Structures are given as structure tokens and as C-alpha cells.
C-alpha positions as CSV (number, residue, x, y, z in Angstrom):
1,M,21.0,31.7,-13.6
2,K,21.2,28.2,-14.8
3,Q,17.9,28.3,-16.1
4,A,17.9,32.1,-17.8
5,G,21.2,31.9,-18.8
6,F,24.1,34.1,-16.5
7,P,24.0,37.4,-18.9
8,L,20.1,37.0,-18.7
9,G,19.2,36.1,-15.2
10,I,21.4,39.4,-14.3
11,L,19.1,41.3,-16.0
12,L,15.8,39.5,-15.0
13,L,17.0,39.5,-11.5
14,F,17.0,43.5,-11.7
15,W,14.3,44.0,-13.6
16,V,11.8,41.7,-11.4
17,S,13.2,43.2,-8.0
18,Y,12.2,46.7,-10.0
19,I,8.6,44.9,-10.5
20,T,8.6,43.8,-7.1
21,D,9.5,47.6,-5.5
22,F,6.7,49.0,-7.7
23,S,4.0,46.4,-7.1
24,L,4.3,47.2,-3.1
25,I,4.5,50.7,-3.8
26,L,1.3,50.1,-5.8
27,L,-0.3,47.8,-3.3
28,I,-0.3,50.7,-0.5
29,K,-1.5,53.4,-3.0
30,G,-4.4,51.7,-3.9
31,G,-5.5,51.0,-0.4
32,A,-5.0,54.5,0.1
33,L,-7.1,55.3,-2.7
34,S,-10.1,53.1,-1.6
35,G,-10.0,53.2,1.7
36,T,-8.7,49.8,2.6
37,D,-6.0,48.7,4.8
38,S,-5.1,45.1,4.1
39,Y,-4.6,43.5,0.8
40,Q,-7.8,41.3,0.8
41,S,-10.1,44.0,1.7
42,L,-8.6,45.9,-1.2
43,V,-9.2,43.2,-4.0
44,N,-12.4,42.5,-2.1
45,K,-13.7,46.4,-2.6
46,T,-12.1,46.2,-6.2
47,F,-13.2,43.0,-7.5
48,G,-15.9,41.9,-4.9
49,F,-16.2,38.5,-3.1
50,P,-14.8,36.6,-6.1
51,G,-11.5,38.7,-5.9
52,Y,-11.4,38.6,-2.6
53,L,-12.0,34.1,-2.5
54,L,-9.2,34.3,-5.2
55,L,-6.4,35.8,-3.5
56,S,-7.3,34.4,0.3
57,V,-6.5,30.6,-1.6
58,L,-3.1,32.4,-3.3
59,Q,-2.1,33.8,0.1
60,F,-3.0,30.3,2.0
61,L,-1.6,28.3,-0.8
62,Y,2.0,30.0,-0.8
63,P,3.8,28.2,2.0
64,F,2.2,24.9,1.0
65,I,2.5,24.2,-2.6
66,V,5.0,21.2,-3.0
67,D,6.1,18.0,-5.1
68,P,4.3,15.5,-2.6
69,E,6.3,12.7,-4.1
70,N,9.1,12.5,-2.4
71,V,10.2,11.1,1.2
72,F,13.7,12.2,2.8
73,I,13.5,10.2,6.2
74,G,16.9,11.2,7.4
75,R,15.1,15.0,8.4
76,H,12.3,14.0,10.1
77,F,13.2,14.2,13.5
78,I,15.3,17.6,13.0
79,I,12.2,19.0,11.5
80,V,9.9,18.2,14.3
81,L,11.8,19.1,17.1
82,S,12.7,22.4,15.7
83,T,9.2,22.6,15.2
84,V,7.6,22.2,18.4
85,T,10.6,23.9,20.1
86,F,11.1,26.9,17.6
87,T,8.5,27.2,14.9
88,L,5.6,26.9,17.1
89,P,6.1,29.1,20.1
90,L,7.2,32.3,17.5
91,S,3.9,31.6,15.1
92,L,1.9,32.1,18.3
93,Y,3.0,35.9,18.7
94,R,-0.1,37.9,18.0
95,D,2.3,41.1,17.3
96,I,3.9,41.2,13.9
97,A,6.2,44.2,14.9
98,K,7.5,41.7,17.5
99,L,8.0,39.2,14.8
100,G,9.7,41.7,12.8
101,K,12.4,42.1,15.6
102,I,12.9,38.5,15.6
103,S,13.3,37.9,11.9
104,F,16.1,40.4,12.0
105,I,18.0,38.1,13.4
106,S,18.0,36.1,9.8
107,T,19.1,39.0,8.2
108,V,22.5,39.4,9.9
109,L,22.9,35.1,9.4
110,T,21.7,35.7,5.8
111,V,25.0,37.8,5.5
112,V,27.1,35.2,7.4
113,I,25.3,32.7,4.9
114,L,26.3,34.6,1.9
115,G,30.3,35.1,3.0
116,I,30.5,31.4,3.2
117,V,29.3,31.2,-0.3
118,M,31.7,34.0,-1.2
119,T,34.3,31.9,0.6
120,R,34.2,29.0,-1.1
121,A,33.2,30.8,-4.9
122,V,37.0,31.5,-4.3
123,S,38.2,28.5,-3.0
124,L,36.1,25.5,-4.3
125,G,35.3,27.1,-7.7
126,P,38.2,26.7,-9.6
127,H,38.1,22.7,-9.0
128,I,34.5,22.4,-10.4
129,P,34.8,21.4,-13.8
130,K,32.6,24.0,-16.0
131,T,29.8,22.7,-18.3
132,E,30.0,23.9,-21.9
133,D,26.9,26.7,-22.0
134,A,27.7,28.2,-18.8
135,W,28.2,31.6,-20.2
136,V,25.5,31.9,-23.3
137,F,23.5,34.6,-23.1
138,A,20.0,33.2,-22.7
139,K,18.4,29.7,-22.3
140,P,15.1,28.6,-23.5
141,N,13.7,28.1,-19.4
142,A,13.9,32.2,-19.0
143,I,10.3,32.1,-17.8
144,Q,11.6,29.6,-15.2
145,A,14.1,31.6,-13.5
146,V,11.3,34.7,-13.7
147,G,9.4,32.4,-11.2
148,V,11.8,31.4,-8.7
149,M,13.2,35.4,-8.9
150,S,9.6,36.0,-7.9
151,F,10.0,33.7,-5.2
152,A,12.7,35.2,-3.8
153,F,10.9,38.9,-4.1
154,I,7.8,38.3,-2.9
155,C,6.2,39.9,0.7
156,H,3.3,41.1,-0.9
157,H,1.0,39.0,1.3
158,N,2.8,40.7,4.2
159,C,3.2,44.5,3.1
160,F,-0.5,46.0,4.9
161,L,1.0,44.6,8.2
162,V,4.2,45.6,7.7
163,Y,2.7,49.0,6.8
164,G,0.3,49.3,9.6
165,S,3.0,48.6,12.0
166,L,4.9,51.7,11.2
167,E,5.0,54.9,13.0
168,E,3.3,57.8,11.4
169,A,2.7,55.4,8.0
170,T,2.8,57.2,5.0
171,V,2.8,56.7,1.1
172,A,6.3,58.5,1.1
173,K,7.5,57.2,4.0
174,W,6.6,53.6,3.0
175,S,8.0,54.1,-0.6
176,R,11.1,55.1,1.2
177,I,11.0,51.9,2.7
178,I,10.4,50.0,0.2
179,H,13.5,51.3,-2.1
180,M,16.1,50.6,0.6
181,S,14.8,47.5,1.3
182,I,14.5,46.4,-2.4
183,L,18.2,48.1,-3.2
184,V,19.4,45.8,0.1
185,S,17.6,42.8,-1.3
186,V,18.6,42.6,-5.0
187,F,22.0,43.2,-3.9
188,I,22.2,40.1,-1.6
189,C,20.7,38.2,-4.6
190,M,23.0,39.3,-7.1
191,L,25.7,38.0,-5.1
192,F,24.1,34.5,-4.2
193,A,23.4,34.0,-7.6
194,T,26.3,35.1,-9.1
195,C,29.0,33.4,-6.6
196,G,26.9,30.6,-6.3
197,Y,26.7,29.7,-10.3
198,L,30.1,31.2,-11.0
199,T,31.2,28.1,-8.6
200,F,28.9,24.8,-9.9
201,T,27.6,26.4,-13.8
202,G,25.5,24.0,-15.1
203,F,25.6,21.7,-12.2
204,T,24.1,24.4,-9.9
205,Q,21.2,22.4,-7.9
206,G,17.6,23.9,-6.9
207,D,19.1,24.1,-3.4
208,L,22.3,25.5,-3.7
209,F,23.3,23.7,-0.4
210,E,23.3,20.3,-2.4
211,N,26.0,21.3,-4.0
212,Y,28.6,21.0,-1.2
213,C,30.2,18.3,-0.1
214,R,28.8,16.8,2.9
215,G,32.5,16.9,4.9
216,D,32.8,20.9,4.2
217,D,32.4,22.0,7.6
218,L,32.4,25.3,7.1
219,V,29.3,24.9,4.7
220,T,27.7,22.4,7.4
221,F,27.4,25.5,9.5
222,G,25.7,27.5,6.6
223,R,23.3,25.5,6.5
224,F,22.5,25.5,10.1
225,C,22.1,29.4,9.7
226,Y,20.0,28.8,6.9
227,G,18.0,26.5,9.2
228,I,17.9,29.1,11.6
229,T,16.9,31.4,9.4
230,V,13.6,29.8,8.3
231,I,12.6,29.1,12.0
232,L,12.9,32.3,12.8
233,T,11.2,34.1,9.1
234,Y,8.7,31.2,8.6
235,P,6.3,32.8,11.8
236,I,5.5,35.4,9.7
237,E,4.7,33.9,6.9
238,C,2.0,31.7,9.3
239,F,0.7,35.3,10.8
240,V,-0.2,35.8,6.9
241,T,-2.0,32.3,6.8
242,R,-3.4,32.6,10.2
243,E,-5.2,36.4,8.9
244,V,-6.5,34.7,5.7
245,I,-8.4,32.3,7.8
246,A,-9.7,34.9,10.5
247,N,-11.5,37.2,7.8
248,V,-12.6,34.5,5.9
249,F,-14.0,32.6,8.2
250,F,-14.1,34.3,11.6
251,G,-15.1,37.6,10.6
252,G,-11.4,39.1,11.2
253,T,-11.2,38.3,14.8
254,L,-9.9,35.0,16.8
255,S,-10.7,34.2,20.5
256,S,-7.6,33.3,22.7
257,V,-8.3,29.4,21.8
258,F,-9.1,29.6,18.4
259,H,-5.9,31.4,17.8
260,V,-4.2,28.4,19.5
261,V,-6.0,26.0,17.6
262,I,-5.7,27.6,13.9
263,T,-2.1,28.3,14.6
264,V,-1.1,24.5,15.5
265,V,-3.0,23.5,12.5
266,I,-1.4,25.7,9.9
267,I,1.9,24.7,11.4
268,T,1.3,20.8,11.5
269,I,0.4,20.6,7.9
270,A,3.2,23.0,7.0
271,T,5.2,20.6,9.1
272,L,3.6,17.2,7.2
273,V,4.5,18.8,4.0
274,S,8.2,19.6,4.5
275,L,8.8,16.1,6.0
276,L,7.2,14.7,2.6
277,I,9.5,17.0,0.4
278,D,13.4,16.9,-0.6
279,C,13.3,18.9,-3.3
280,L,13.7,22.7,-3.6
281,G,13.5,23.8,-6.7
282,I,10.3,22.7,-8.2
283,V,8.9,24.0,-4.8
284,L,10.4,27.6,-5.4
285,E,9.1,27.3,-9.1
286,L,5.6,26.0,-8.8
287,N,5.3,28.2,-5.5
288,G,6.4,31.4,-7.8
289,V,4.4,30.5,-11.3
290,L,1.2,30.0,-9.3
291,C,1.1,32.3,-6.2
292,A,4.0,35.0,-6.3
293,A,3.7,35.8,-10.1
294,P,-0.4,37.3,-9.4
295,L,0.9,38.5,-5.9
296,I,3.8,40.6,-7.5
297,F,2.5,41.5,-11.2
298,I,-1.5,40.6,-11.8
299,I,-3.4,41.8,-8.3
300,P,-1.8,45.0,-7.6
301,S,-1.8,46.1,-11.1
302,A,-5.5,44.9,-11.3
303,C,-6.5,47.0,-8.1
304,Y,-4.5,49.7,-8.9
305,L,-5.9,50.0,-12.6
306,K,-9.7,49.6,-11.4
307,V,-9.3,52.4,-8.0
308,S,-7.3,54.7,-9.8
309,E,-8.6,58.0,-11.5
310,E,-5.8,59.1,-13.0
311,P,-5.3,59.8,-16.5
312,R,-4.4,56.6,-18.9
313,T,-1.2,57.9,-19.8
314,H,-0.1,58.1,-16.1
315,S,3.6,56.5,-15.9
316,D,1.9,54.1,-12.5
317,K,-1.0,53.2,-15.3
318,I,1.4,52.5,-18.5
319,V,3.5,50.3,-16.2
320,S,0.7,48.3,-14.6
321,C,-1.1,47.4,-17.9
322,V,2.4,46.2,-19.1
323,M,2.7,44.3,-15.7
324,L,-0.1,42.4,-15.8
325,P,0.0,40.6,-19.2
326,I,3.2,39.8,-18.2
327,G,2.1,38.4,-14.8
328,A,-0.2,36.2,-16.8
329,V,2.1,35.1,-19.0
330,V,4.7,34.4,-16.3
331,M,1.9,32.8,-14.7
332,I,0.6,30.0,-17.1
333,F,3.9,29.0,-19.6
334,G,5.9,28.8,-16.2
335,F,3.6,26.7,-14.7
336,I,3.9,24.3,-18.1
337,M,7.5,24.4,-18.2
338,A,7.8,23.7,-14.4
339,I,5.8,20.6,-14.8
340,T,7.2,19.7,-17.9
341,N,11.1,20.3,-17.3
342,P,11.3,20.2,-13.9
343,Q,15.2,21.6,-12.0
344,D,17.5,18.9,-10.9
345,C,17.6,17.2,-7.7
346,T,19.8,15.2,-6.2
347,H,17.8,13.8,-3.7
348,G,20.4,14.3,-0.6
349,Q,23.0,12.5,-2.7
350,E,26.4,14.1,-2.7
351,M,27.6,15.6,-6.4
352,F,30.0,13.1,-8.2
353,Y,33.3,15.9,-7.5
354,C,33.1,15.2,-3.5
355,F,34.0,11.3,-5.1
356,P,37.3,11.3,-6.7
357,D,37.3,7.1,-7.4
358,N,34.1,8.0,-9.3
359,V,34.2,11.2,-11.3
360,S,31.6,11.1,-14.1
361,L,33.0,13.4,-17.1
362,T,29.8,13.0,-19.0
363,N,28.9,16.6,-20.8
364,I,31.7,18.7,-19.1
365,S,34.2,21.0,-21.0
366,D,37.7,20.5,-21.4
367,S,38.6,21.0,-17.7
368,H,37.8,17.4,-16.6
369,F,41.6,16.9,-16.7
370,Q,42.2,19.3,-14.0
371,L,39.6,17.8,-12.3
372,T,40.9,14.4,-12.0
373,T,43.9,15.1,-11.2
374,Q,43.0,18.0,-8.4
375,L,40.3,16.5,-6.6
376,P,41.8,14.5,-4.2
377,V,43.7,17.8,-3.1
378,L,39.8,19.2,-3.1
379,N,38.6,16.7,-0.4
380,I,41.9,16.7,1.5
381,S,42.6,20.2,2.2
382,I,39.8,22.6,1.2
383,F,37.5,21.2,3.3
384,Q,39.7,21.6,6.2
């Protein structure tokens, strides 16, 4: 919302959710038409080994694209402890259906976190100054916003695995599940984005939790819940990455020893990466434009256009022809803008409004008088 402009951001959120819904169904249709049962085999059949290799690289890199120059030492012990204690054991599961049941807990916690963000929008929002351009319709960084939204909705690398775990799997059943899932997802995303942006407007960070003060016990509980959601959902990403390695190097099957070894290697690399990065914004942007955009917009459209025998005027083909170039634009220009104009990052430092004796009033609206007179009350009462 901060990058795109609040009204345009709402419209883009619905647009990306529609494209996600369409492309997830398109992938399964493409698989049915080509007689394949995985994203990689679909691309391999339609575009040969070069396409298969490109997809494998994108799926493998999806959990790892980061900015390696920032080190935030205070988190190291917690990251390593939680990885060894929880993430690694869960990632050793071979059955994605079991992981799906485990990750359901993260969905419940997401609702809890949403409740906390909504609560703070009411209690904290009126005390935070609004930036001057807070309500403009559109901003020039809208393409970067599409990248972040694409990251939020990307699940295409899992779709064949989930489809295969369904009882009596059919395209019609899959379509109903996807419609409902995307509807719930966009509703949650819209509430998060709206409540977060209404609270902090132009001061919104890539990681919304960085906007809240450390003395806020309710938000600290929200951070804990968010950590649990990551622990419970990351094993699904590990499952996909491990499958890519198995398909490329081991013919699709791993022995018990190699299953453990490769899982440990993946988790170790991901843990090292997380120890070296403390800015979530650039991670979301680069993952969104370099991995999510081609996995959502480009590859499903290209595969369907290649295998489908429908006439050119068929609605699926028309939408696919539109999606493909749009995805290319988001990928190219989004990457350029993410590098030249990255999101703000506090690097773990508290925001200025958390310190009533050291408030900067530069580039904020005329509500700064209200801020200086009410901040003591903010620190004393609201966070209790």
C-alpha cells in the first residue's frame, strides 16, 4: 500500500489474487492435457530440458533470495534453537498431507495476529502522524508492490503436490478449493494491509512488526505467533526444494539416508541465510519479482498455450496471452526498481514515535502537534 498508493494498492491486491486463482487452475488443466502430475514434468514436456532446468532453479531459489550484507546478531541463538528443535524435525516428513495438517495451526495463528493488528489500528493509529502523501491514488513504485503481492500469493510450486494429496482429485474439485482458498487469502491480506497502512501510512516498514514499539506486550505476543507460523509452514517449502533436487539429480527418488542428508543441507543453508538478513522488505521484493512473478504469470500461461488445443478466442487463452507479457514486465522492471529503490528498513531500531523525548518532525503532516502532546500518554497507557 505504501509503494503503490492506498487506493491503487487495494485494486492491485484483488487483481493479483485473481491472477493467482486463474493460474493455479491453469496449471492443473495443463497437467491434465499433457498427462503430467508435477509442475516440473509439465514444463519438461512443453519446453524440454531447458524449461525444466529454469523452473527447477526458480523453485530452488525461492526460499533463498536475500540481501547478504546485513547482520543482526541478537536473533542468532533463537533462530538456531528453533531450527534445530522444530523446523528440522518437521521438514523430515515425507508426506505433504501431514504437513498440511500441521500448517493448519499457522492459519489459526494468522487470525490471532490479524486481530492484534486490527486492535492496534484502533488504539495506536490515532497517535501516529500521517504522512503528506498518505492518501494519493497511485505512486510510481506500484510494480514493486505487485512483486510483494505476488510473493504473498505464490503457492504454485506446491499445487501439484497438494492436488495429488486430494481424495478423488478432479479439475472441478481443485477449482472449487482454489476459489475458496484465494477468497479467504485475499480477505486476510486486505485486512492486514489496510489496518497496517492506516496505522502507520508512509512510515510502514517492509516488516510491519518493526513499526511497533518494543514495550508493546500484545505485539510481542503477535511476533511470537508469527514465528510459530513460519516454523510450521517452512517445512512445506523445504518439501518442494527437496523434490526439485530429487528430480534433477536422483531420478525423483531418495533413499532414507539421502532424504535426511539433503533435508539437513537445505535447512542449514536457509538458516545461514536467515542469520545474515534483517530486512524483510527486500526479501519480499526480490522473491516476488524474480521467482513469484514467473511462477505465477509467465510459466503457467506459456505451458497452457503450448498444450491447449482450444481456439485462440477461448477465454483461457486470451487471459494467458495477457498474463505472460505482464509477468515479464513485472519481473524486469520490478527487479530494477527493487535494486535502485529498496524499501525502508529500520535494521531492528525502534521508530521515532516510540521515544517522546526524541521525536523528529521532518516530512510529516500538520498532525505533529498532536503527536508531541500525546506521545507520553502513548508510551504510558496504550501498551499496558
